[in-house]
C-alpha positions, 0 to 999 in steps of 0.5 A: 505516497503521502497522506494528504488528508484523512476520513473521519474514522481514520486513526492509524494514519496522520496527514503527511505519513508515508505509506504504501499499499494496494489500490484495487481502483488504481493508483496512477493518479495524484490522488487515490481513494483507498481503504485504510486496511489496505495500507501500511506505513513506510519505514523511514529506512526504506525508499519507496522501491523497496517498500512497494517490492514487499506486497508485489512479491507477496502478490506473486507468491499468492498467485503461484500458490493458488495455481498449484505451481509450487 
């Protein structure tokens, strides 16, 4: 995703930055309202498929661990 515009107190991102993260309210839309703390910059060397696999795998591990399946 690209940052189209920023809130007044956002200093870690600039318009046009590529990012990935978690959108609790859902992100199947052209625009989404998200908290900066839920985002990370996407590395230029990775595509979006690779970038989003990191938090997806992390959530899966947390779910398995919290269910005491390990």
